[in-house]
Backbone as CSV, one residue per row, in Angstrom:
resi,resn,N_x,N_y,N_z,CA_x,CA_y,CA_z,C_x,C_y,C_z
1,UNK,10.353,54.694,51.006,10.979,54.875,49.695,10.051,54.343,48.615
2,UNK,9.731,55.089,47.581,8.822,54.694,46.497,9.591,53.851,45.498
3,UNK,9.071,52.604,45.165,9.784,51.765,44.210,9.854,52.433,42.843
4,UNK,10.906,52.120,42.150,11.037,52.619,40.778,10.029,51.890,39.901
5,UNK,9.625,52.454,38.772,8.620,51.842,37.889,8.973,50.416,37.507
6,UNK,10.217,50.118,37.196,10.594,48.751,36.807,10.365,47.770,37.956
7,UNK,10.645,48.195,39.191,10.439,47.339,40.360,8.962,47.033,40.558
8,UNK,8.118,48.027,40.328,6.664,47.832,40.461,6.187,46.819,39.447
9,UNK,6.631,46.951,38.203,6.209,46.005,37.179,6.676,44.584,37.500
10,UNK,7.898,44.427,38.013,8.415,43.112,38.367,7.604,42.496,39.507
11,UNK,7.277,43.309,40.512,6.488,42.819,41.645,5.099,42.351,41.194
12,UNK,4.471,43.144,40.331,3.138,42.799,39.814,3.179,41.499,39.029
13,UNK,4.220,41.322,38.196,4.354,40.109,37.387,4.498,38.874,38.277
14,UNK,5.337,38.977,39.313,5.544,37.848,40.216,4.245,37.477,40.949
15,UNK,3.473,38.490,41.408,2.221,38.248,42.120,1.201,37.556,41.228
16,UNK,1.053,38.054,39.999,0.091,37.471,39.063,0.474,36.038,38.733
17,UNK,1.780,35.790,38.551,2.252,34.448,38.218,1.950,33.470,39.355
18,UNK,2.155,33.903,40.614,1.896,33.039,41.771,0.412,32.709,41.903
19,UNK,-0.440,33.721,41.685,-1.883,33.475,41.755,-2.330,32.516,40.663
20,UNK,-1.756,32.649,39.484,-2.112,31.765,38.373,-1.759,30.324,38.694
21,UNK,-0.599,30.102,39.309,-0.215,28.746,39.697,-1.193,28.160,40.715
22,UNK,-1.657,28.981,41.667,-2.606,28.517,42.684,-3.931,28.090,42.080
23,UNK,-4.463,28.915,41.167,-5.727,28.571,40.507,-5.583,27.307,39.680
24,UNK,-4.464,27.157,38.997,-4.242,25.975,38.165,-4.191,24.716,39.015
25,UNK,-3.515,24.785,40.155,-3.431,23.613,41.041,-4.804,23.237,41.590
26,UNK,-5.608,24.218,41.971,-6.954,23.952,42.477,-7.834,23.319,41.424
27,UNK,-7.725,23.766,40.184,-8.528,23.210,39.099,-8.183,21.743,38.871
28,UNK,-6.870,21.427,38.923,-6.437,20.041,38.732,-6.994,19.142,39.831
29,UNK,-6.957,19.612,41.083,-7.475,18.814,42.191,-8.966,18.569,42.067
30,UNK,-9.731,19.594,41.711,-11.179,19.446,41.556,-11.518,18.527,40.400
31,UNK,-10.752,18.613,39.330,-11.016,17.775,38.163,-10.756,16.311,38.479
32,UNK,-9.781,16.040,39.363,-9.430,14.657,39.689,-10.382,14.036,40.689
33,UNK,-11.167,14.847,41.445,-12.068,14.326,42.481,-13.219,13.570,41.845
34,UNK,-13.625,12.408,42.401,-14.759,11.665,41.837,-16.056,12.423,42.043
35,UNK,-16.928,12.339,41.061,-18.216,13.024,41.101,-19.309,11.975,41.119
36,UNK,-20.209,12.050,42.132,-21.326,11.112,42.228,-22.558,11.767,41.625
37,UNK,-23.101,11.149,40.589,-24.286,11.683,39.920,-25.498,10.936,40.442
38,UNK,-26.477,11.656,40.988,-27.705,11.063,41.495,-28.822,11.408,40.528
39,UNK,-29.382,10.363,39.927,-30.461,10.585,38.980,-31.787,10.669,39.718
40,UNK,-32.566,11.658,39.422,-33.875,11.822,40.059,-34.830,10.771,39.536
41,UNK,-35.626,10.187,40.447,-36.619,9.203,40.031,-37.762,9.918,39.321
42,UNK,-38.405,9.258,38.351,-39.556,9.869,37.693,-40.626,10.231,38.698
43,UNK,-41.429,11.216,38.378,-42.474,11.673,39.296,-43.395,10.531,39.663
44,UNK,-43.616,10.334,40.971,-44.508,9.291,41.463,-43.862,7.935,41.607
45,UNK,-42.616,7.769,41.146,-41.951,6.469,41.221,-41.436,6.216,42.625
46,UNK,-41.444,4.960,43.029,-40.914,4.572,44.326,-39.474,4.102,44.155
47,UNK,-38.591,4.418,45.099,-37.214,3.925,45.002,-37.185,2.418,45.128
48,UNK,-36.162,1.756,44.546,-36.105,0.296,44.636,-35.962,-0.160,46.077
49,UNK,-36.588,-1.310,46.388,-36.496,-1.869,47.729,-35.194,-2.640,47.878
50,UNK,-34.644,-2.693,49.102,-33.414,-3.451,49.309,-33.604,-4.915,48.946
51,UNK,-32.538,-5.547,48.479,-32.578,-6.955,48.108,-33.012,-7.803,49.295
52,UNK,-33.901,-8.764,49.016,-34.364,-9.652,50.080,-35.590,-9.150,50.798
53,UNK,-36.053,-7.955,50.469,-37.225,-7.400,51.126,-38.436,-7.510,50.199
54,UNK,-39.641,-7.208,50.700,-40.842,-7.365,49.891,-40.718,-6.662,48.554
55,UNK,-41.118,-7.322,47.517,-41.062,-6.737,46.183,-41.401,-7.796,45.164
56,UNK,-41.712,-7.413,43.928,-42.117,-8.400,42.926,-41.022,-9.412,42.619
57,UNK,-39.747,-9.042,42.854,-38.661,-9.958,42.546,-38.304,-10.859,43.725
58,UNK,-38.972,-10.658,44.878,-38.657,-11.443,46.071,-39.923,-12.072,46.629
59,UNK,-39.825,-13.341,47.003,-40.957,-14.026,47.604,-41.113,-13.583,49.047
60,UNK,-42.297,-13.060,49.380,-42.544,-12.609,50.757,-43.514,-13.565,51.436
61,UNK,-43.359,-14.844,51.162,-44.238,-15.835,51.752,-43.879,-16.142,53.187
62,UNK,-44.600,-17.096,53.817,-44.341,-17.434,55.219,-42.905,-17.895,55.434
63,UNK,-42.341,-17.514,56.561,-40.990,-17.938,56.910,-41.066,-19.095,57.895
64,UNK,-39.945,-19.780,58.067,-39.905,-20.864,59.049,-40.104,-20.294,60.441
65,UNK,-40.901,-20.964,61.295,-41.124,-20.428,62.643,-39.842,-20.447,63.468
66,UNK,-39.746,-19.494,64.383,-38.633,-19.472,65.331,-38.876,-20.551,66.371
67,UNK,-37.885,-21.381,66.613,-38.053,-22.477,67.576,-38.341,-21.920,68.968
68,UNK,-39.377,-22.445,69.600,-39.733,-21.998,70.948,-38.846,-22.688,71.972
69,UNK,-38.338,-21.921,72.909,-37.522,-22.501,73.971,-38.419,-22.933,75.118
70,UNK,-37.903,-23.819,75.974,-38.677,-24.320,77.105,-38.686,-23.352,78.271
71,UNK,-38.108,-22.174,78.089,-38.105,-21.155,79.131,-38.308,-19.804,78.486
72,UNK,-38.697,-18.793,79.241,-38.887,-17.462,78.658,-37.598,-16.945,78.023
73,UNK,-37.738,-16.165,76.947,-36.578,-15.552,76.298,-36.064,-14.394,77.150
74,UNK,-34.763,-14.186,77.135,-34.181,-13.032,77.821,-34.450,-11.779,77.007
75,UNK,-34.778,-10.686,77.686,-35.014,-9.419,77.002,-33.667,-8.835,76.575
76,UNK,-33.441,-8.616,75.280,-32.156,-8.060,74.852,-31.994,-6.625,75.338
77,UNK,-30.767,-6.207,75.607,-30.551,-4.821,76.037,-30.814,-3.855,74.888
78,UNK,-31.145,-2.629,75.223,-31.306,-1.620,74.179,-29.953,-1.347,73.531
79,UNK,-29.997,-0.997,72.245,-28.780,-0.825,71.448,-28.690,0.626,71.001
80,UNK,-27.545,1.293,71.196,-27.390,2.668,70.701,-27.622,2.720,69.184
81,UNK,-28.365,3.714,68.744,-28.682,3.847,67.333,-29.968,3.158,66.922
82,UNK,-30.522,2.318,67.815,-31.805,1.660,67.551,-32.921,2.435,68.242
83,UNK,-34.013,2.659,67.524,-35.185,3.321,68.078,-36.193,2.262,68.508
84,UNK,-37.030,2.608,69.490,-37.965,1.625,70.030,-39.372,2.227,70.131
85,UNK,-40.350,1.355,69.905,-41.745,1.732,70.097,-42.403,0.651,70.941
86,UNK,-43.075,1.064,72.021,-43.654,0.124,72.973,-45.177,0.203,72.921
87,UNK,-45.824,-0.959,73.018,-47.282,-1.066,72.962,-47.784,-1.755,74.230
88,UNK,-48.926,-1.336,74.728,-49.531,-1.991,75.886,-50.383,-3.172,75.417
89,UNK,-50.800,-3.998,76.364,-51.666,-5.112,76.014,-52.991,-4.653,75.425
90,UNK,-53.471,-3.488,75.849,-54.744,-2.980,75.324,-54.633,-2.519,73.872
91,UNK,-53.404,-2.494,73.327,-53.229,-2.193,71.899,-53.599,-3.387,71.025
92,UNK,-53.726,-4.580,71.632,-54.092,-5.786,70.891,-55.616,-5.918,70.881
93,UNK,-56.200,-5.961,69.695,-57.656,-6.010,69.541,-58.052,-7.266,68.761
94,UNK,-59.305,-7.717,68.875,-59.718,-8.970,68.228,-59.495,-8.963,66.720
95,UNK,-58.996,-10.079,66.213,-58.714,-10.253,64.792,-59.972,-10.745,64.083
96,UNK,-60.316,-10.118,62.968,-61.441,-10.581,62.168,-62.750,-9.936,62.580
97,UNK,-63.827,-10.401,61.941,-65.143,-9.785,62.146,-65.881,-10.383,63.335
98,UNK,-65.485,-11.578,63.778,-66.126,-12.196,64.931,-65.445,-11.688,66.192
99,UNK,-66.054,-10.720,66.834,-65.412,-10.027,67.953,-65.242,-10.944,69.153
100,UNK,-64.075,-10.819,69.772,-63.834,-11.519,71.029,-64.219,-10.604,72.183
101,UNK,-64.554,-11.204,73.302,-64.718,-10.440,74.525,-63.404,-10.534,75.288
102,UNK,-62.875,-9.387,75.668,-61.615,-9.377,76.409,-61.841,-8.717,77.761
103,UNK,-60.954,-9.019,78.674,-61.047,-8.455,80.017,-59.682,-7.925,80.421
104,UNK,-59.684,-6.970,81.331,-58.458,-6.337,81.791,-57.724,-7.270,82.748
105,UNK,-56.452,-7.514,82.444,-55.668,-8.430,83.268,-54.804,-7.704,84.291
106,UNK,-54.921,-6.368,84.348,-54.090,-5.578,85.250,-52.761,-5.240,84.612
107,UNK,-52.225,-4.090,84.972,-50.923,-3.700,84.442,-50.898,-3.463,82.949
108,UNK,-52.033,-3.128,82.342,-52.073,-2.881,80.898,-52.273,-4.131,80.076
109,UNK,-52.502,-5.286,80.716,-52.695,-6.534,79.993,-54.156,-6.851,79.752
110,UNK,-54.407,-7.738,78.780,-55.771,-8.200,78.506,-55.756,-9.717,78.335
111,UNK,-56.910,-10.343,78.614,-57.084,-11.759,78.320,-58.423,-11.946,77.631
112,UNK,-58.616,-13.113,77.025,-59.808,-13.399,76.235,-60.818,-14.165,77.076
113,UNK,-62.087,-13.826,76.927,-63.137,-14.549,77.645,-64.000,-15.394,76.710
114,UNK,-64.032,-15.052,75.406,-64.707,-15.903,74.419,-64.365,-15.374,73.023
115,UNK,-64.972,-15.967,72.001,-64.765,-15.502,70.629,-63.469,-16.010,70.017
116,UNK,-62.990,-15.311,68.969,-61.792,-15.742,68.252,-60.571,-15.662,69.167
117,UNK,-59.583,-16.512,68.881,-58.412,-16.574,69.748,-57.405,-15.471,69.458
118,UNK,-57.391,-14.948,68.205,-56.319,-14.037,67.804,-56.621,-12.578,68.131
119,UNK,-55.593,-11.884,68.626,-55.645,-10.445,68.856,-54.500,-9.805,68.065
120,UNK,-54.781,-8.656,67.459,-53.804,-7.979,66.606,-53.391,-6.634,67.171
121,UNK,-52.141,-6.259,66.928,-51.631,-4.922,67.227,-51.013,-4.382,65.945
122,UNK,-51.582,-3.300,65.414,-51.095,-2.729,64.165,-49.874,-1.857,64.432
123,UNK,-48.820,-2.042,63.634,-47.613,-1.234,63.772,-47.742,0.017,62.913
124,UNK,-47.301,1.135,63.443,-47.289,2.401,62.710,-45.848,2.890,62.674
125,UNK,-45.073,2.352,61.736,-43.664,2.713,61.593,-43.436,3.353,60.227
126,UNK,-42.456,4.247,60.092,-42.218,4.921,58.813,-41.685,3.957,57.758
127,UNK,-42.057,4.190,56.501,-41.504,3.402,55.404,-39.988,3.552,55.364
128,UNK,-39.328,2.450,55.073,-37.882,2.469,54.907,-37.092,2.065,56.127
129,UNK,-37.708,2.104,57.334,-36.949,1.705,58.521,-36.822,0.186,58.547
130,UNK,-35.758,-0.292,59.194,-35.485,-1.729,59.260,-35.803,-2.245,60.665
131,UNK,-36.742,-3.166,60.737,-37.137,-3.739,62.026,-36.135,-4.830,62.402
132,UNK,-35.513,-4.689,63.570,-34.479,-5.628,64.012,-34.901,-6.474,65.205
133,UNK,-36.016,-6.104,65.854,-36.369,-6.796,67.101,-37.857,-6.644,67.384
134,UNK,-38.480,-7.728,67.834,-39.863,-7.708,68.331,-39.903,-8.512,69.617
135,UNK,-40.449,-7.927,70.678,-40.587,-8.620,71.963,-42.073,-8.635,72.339
136,UNK,-42.595,-9.811,72.668,-43.944,-9.956,73.217,-43.837,-10.164,74.726
137,UNK,-44.660,-9.445,75.485,-44.756,-9.628,76.939,-46.092,-10.310,77.233
138,UNK,-46.053,-11.472,77.873,-47.276,-12.255,78.017,-47.239,-13.093,79.291
139,UNK,-48.371,-13.735,79.558,-48.456,-14.707,80.645,-49.022,-16.007,80.084
140,UNK,-48.411,-17.122,80.454,-48.908,-18.445,80.068,-48.825,-19.340,81.298
141,UNK,-49.937,-19.483,81.995,-50.011,-20.327,83.190,-50.970,-21.473,82.907
142,UNK,-50.724,-22.139,81.748,-51.637,-23.167,81.283,-50.858,-24.206,80.482
143,UNK,-51.447,-25.395,80.310,-50.827,-26.423,79.477,-50.904,-26.057,77.998
144,UNK,-51.901,-25.266,77.619,-52.019,-24.815,76.228,-50.987,-23.722,75.950
145,UNK,-50.625,-23.557,74.676,-49.618,-22.564,74.314,-50.260,-21.254,73.875
146,UNK,-49.492,-20.183,74.008,-49.806,-18.897,73.393,-48.988,-18.834,72.097
147,UNK,-49.609,-18.412,71.002,-48.933,-18.350,69.699,-48.677,-16.897,69.307
148,UNK,-47.544,-16.664,68.612,-47.122,-15.306,68.267,-46.730,-15.228,66.791
149,UNK,-47.082,-14.101,66.157,-46.700,-13.849,64.777,-46.286,-12.384,64.589
150,UNK,-45.300,-12.163,63.744,-45.000,-10.849,63.177,-45.306,-11.019,61.702
151,UNK,-46.291,-10.280,61.194,-46.836,-10.580,59.874,-47.126,-9.322,59.076
152,UNK,-47.418,-9.546,57.790,-47.849,-8.473,56.902,-49.222,-8.819,56.345
153,UNK,-49.962,-7.788,55.968,-51.213,-7.969,55.232,-51.095,-7.202,53.930
154,UNK,-51.383,-7.882,52.810,-51.306,-7.272,51.482,-52.720,-7.118,50.932
155,UNK,-53.269,-5.889,50.921,-54.681,-5.716,50.591,-55.053,-6.035,49.151
156,UNK,-54.124,-5.873,48.189,-54.498,-6.098,46.797,-54.764,-7.569,46.485
157,UNK,-54.252,-8.474,47.344,-54.560,-9.892,47.166,-55.280,-10.466,48.384
158,UNK,-55.527,-9.625,49.396,-56.272,-10.049,50.580,-55.608,-11.184,51.326
159,UNK,-54.293,-11.057,51.560,-53.552,-12.179,52.127,-52.589,-11.738,53.215
160,UNK,-52.466,-12.583,54.241,-51.482,-12.396,55.301,-50.259,-13.273,55.023
161,UNK,-49.076,-12.786,55.381,-47.844,-13.571,55.289,-47.045,-13.382,56.570
162,UNK,-46.408,-14.448,57.014,-45.616,-14.381,58.236,-44.198,-13.904,57.963
163,UNK,-43.699,-13.015,58.799,-42.284,-12.669,58.819,-41.571,-13.563,59.825
164,UNK,-42.201,-13.788,60.976,-41.657,-14.686,61.997,-42.806,-15.187,62.859
165,UNK,-42.640,-16.375,63.432,-43.682,-16.924,64.303,-43.055,-17.875,65.315
166,UNK,-43.725,-18.039,66.445,-43.277,-18.964,67.479,-44.432,-19.189,68.450
167,UNK,-44.192,-19.904,69.538,-45.215,-20.110,70.565,-44.547,-20.210,71.931
168,UNK,-45.363,-20.442,72.942,-44.865,-20.439,74.324,-44.637,-21.834,74.869
169,UNK,-44.415,-22.810,73.985,-44.239,-24.192,74.436,-43.184,-24.272,75.537
170,UNK,-43.525,-24.964,76.615,-42.596,-25.151,77.725,-42.687,-24.104,78.812
171,UNK,-43.418,-23.011,78.549,-43.552,-21.951,79.549,-44.826,-22.191,80.349
172,UNK,-44.731,-22.181,81.635,-45.888,-22.372,82.509,-45.634,-21.588,83.792
173,UNK,-46.079,-20.328,83.797,-45.815,-19.465,84.942,-46.867,-18.362,85.004
174,UNK,-47.106,-17.891,86.211,-48.047,-16.790,86.400,-47.372,-15.428,86.223
175,UNK,-46.056,-15.430,85.996,-45.313,-14.185,85.822,-45.435,-13.679,84.384
176,UNK,-45.105,-12.400,84.178,-45.025,-11.845,82.828,-43.671,-12.224,82.249
177,UNK,-43.687,-12.923,81.104,-42.457,-13.394,80.468,-42.439,-12.924,79.010
178,UNK,-41.411,-13.320,78.261,-41.234,-12.764,76.916,-40.913,-13.837,75.883
179,UNK,-41.279,-13.522,74.634,-40.782,-14.206,73.453,-40.191,-13.121,72.540
180,UNK,-39.055,-13.433,71.876,-38.298,-12.434,71.124,-38.037,-12.916,69.698
181,UNK,-38.288,-12.041,68.722,-37.816,-12.222,67.354,-36.685,-11.220,67.137
182,UNK,-35.620,-11.625,66.454,-34.555,-10.681,66.134,-33.965,-11.022,64.775
183,UNK,-33.427,-10.012,64.094,-32.827,-10.201,62.777,-32.103,-8.950,62.349
184,UNK,-31.348,-9.062,61.244,-30.541,-7.924,60.770,-30.810,-7.602,59.301
185,UNK,-31.991,-7.144,58.945,-33.162,-6.942,59.803,-34.138,-8.097,59.669
186,UNK,-35.236,-8.044,60.445,-36.353,-8.956,60.235,-37.081,-8.603,58.951
187,UNK,-37.252,-7.315,58.713,-37.879,-6.830,57.483,-37.628,-5.338,57.367
188,UNK,-37.858,-4.791,56.177,-37.818,-3.346,55.950,-39.236,-2.876,55.647
189,UNK,-39.700,-1.867,56.360,-41.089,-1.427,56.249,-41.365,-0.811,54.878
190,UNK,-42.427,-1.298,54.236,-42.891,-0.788,52.939,-44.391,-0.522,53.052
191,UNK,-44.743,0.674,53.507,-46.153,1.008,53.730,-46.932,1.218,52.437
192,UNK,-46.243,1.290,51.298,-46.966,1.473,50.035,-47.710,0.205,49.638
193,UNK,-47.311,-0.950,50.203,-47.911,-2.212,49.768,-48.404,-3.096,50.907
194,UNK,-47.889,-2.883,52.109,-48.205,-3.797,53.207,-48.643,-3.061,54.468
195,UNK,-49.493,-3.735,55.240,-49.764,-3.345,56.615,-49.018,-4.342,57.502
196,UNK,-48.414,-3.848,58.579,-47.611,-4.688,59.460,-48.321,-4.841,60.799
197,UNK,-48.303,-6.057,61.348,-49.021,-6.285,62.594,-48.331,-7.357,63.430
198,UNK,-48.534,-7.223,64.728,-48.171,-8.258,65.686,-49.454,-8.986,66.043
199,UNK,-49.378,-10.301,66.088,-50.579,-11.084,66.375,-50.271,-12.103,67.465
200,UNK,-51.223,-12.287,68.358,-51.081,-13.266,69.432,-52.375,-14.077,69.508
201,UNK,-52.237,-15.394,69.700,-53.399,-16.266,69.884,-53.417,-16.713,71.339
202,UNK,-54.446,-16.254,72.058,-54.649,-16.652,73.453,-55.607,-17.835,73.435
203,UNK,-55.094,-19.015,73.721,-55.864,-20.250,73.547,-56.595,-20.698,74.806
204,UNK,-56.697,-19.810,75.778,-57.526,-20.030,76.964,-58.487,-18.853,77.101
205,UNK,-59.658,-19.116,77.642,-60.640,-18.038,77.841,-60.665,-17.605,79.303
206,UNK,-59.490,-17.419,79.864,-59.359,-16.932,81.236,-58.009,-16.251,81.362
207,UNK,-57.699,-15.753,82.540,-56.499,-14.939,82.724,-55.198,-15.742,82.752
208,UNK,-55.280,-17.075,82.581,-54.033,-17.853,82.514,-53.257,-17.538,81.232
209,UNK,-53.958,-17.069,80.206,-53.325,-16.567,78.989,-53.639,-15.084,78.872
210,UNK,-52.614,-14.254,78.864,-52.825,-12.802,78.760,-51.669,-12.183,77.995
211,UNK,-51.965,-11.098,77.306,-50.931,-10.340,76.592,-50.789,-8.987,77.295
212,UNK,-49.550,-8.616,77.616,-49.293,-7.379,78.345,-48.639,-6.304,77.477
213,UNK,-48.283,-6.665,76.232,-47.748,-5.649,75.338,-46.607,-6.175,74.496
214,UNK,-45.921,-5.237,73.839,-44.820,-5.591,72.940,-43.881,-4.408,72.799
215,UNK,-42.662,-4.706,72.356,-41.689,-3.663,72.028,-41.071,-3.989,70.675
216,UNK,-40.977,-2.968,69.828,-40.404,-3.133,68.493,-39.174,-2.243,68.382
217,UNK,-38.054,-2.817,67.965,-36.830,-2.054,67.736,-36.583,-1.907,66.247
218,UNK,-36.163,-0.712,65.827,-35.915,-0.481,64.400,-34.807,0.549,64.230
219,UNK,-34.181,0.513,63.066,-33.101,1.447,62.762,-33.437,2.216,61.498
220,UNK,-32.924,3.440,61.452,-33.079,4.296,60.271,-31.729,4.332,59.564
221,UNK,-31.686,3.837,58.330,-30.449,3.863,57.559,-30.422,5.115,56.686
222,UNK,-29.239,5.438,56.171,-29.116,6.626,55.308,-29.915,6.457,54.035
223,UNK,-30.086,5.210,53.571,-30.856,5.001,52.345,-32.344,5.140,52.587
224,UNK,-32.808,4.904,53.834,-34.236,5.021,54.126,-34.655,6.418,54.519
225,UNK,-33.692,7.307,54.830,-34.036,8.638,55.306,-34.883,9.418,54.311
226,UNK,-34.617,9.377,52.986,-35.490,10.112,52.062,-36.929,9.637,52.103
227,UNK,-37.154,8.311,52.325,-38.514,7.790,52.415,-39.230,8.318,53.642
228,UNK,-38.499,8.435,54.768,-39.091,8.906,56.012,-39.450,10.383,55.924
229,UNK,-38.590,11.154,55.261,-38.805,12.591,55.174,-39.834,12.970,54.122
230,UNK,-40.166,12.024,53.229,-41.073,12.355,52.143,-42.455,12.684,52.653
């Protein structure tokens, strides 16, 4: 049955009125929603660093050393959401211009035979990630201690600064044992201004002191992701 003209006009009016109410309600909801405005940084500008991390407003000087325990540190379990990078002992090379002679200690480890005591391992981590853990794997079968540092080098002033440091006091074993730094975070990587390194001082010139490697744990936060992708 074909509707009469008046019925058609009434149906059309009701449909248009209902659609108008729907659009009006949607507009009100969108208008009430909070809007986050993100201002673009000027060309070449670096985003601000998190509070407490390296920057002109924060002192990045030496920190208090981590107290050394009389026994090896327990290796913390891996944590979901944390990324890890592992280094062998051969990643540690002589610190400074006076080259040390090193020898292979087996299993990827090295020991010092003469020269300077310090060996360095340079970290290659993306800017913006937060370092939460550093583990050194070493051997100390001597009365002398092995010393450990997690440090930065700032080339514009030619200076090293400690993030954390400790030693192997109380450890005397031929086994491979560990020392651990941990924090929430220990530091946030800023490659625009600093080089990051692990340093170990082997204070014996024989295999009683040896470094077998290290493991670094770090997390990527949502605020650091733009720095990593850049």
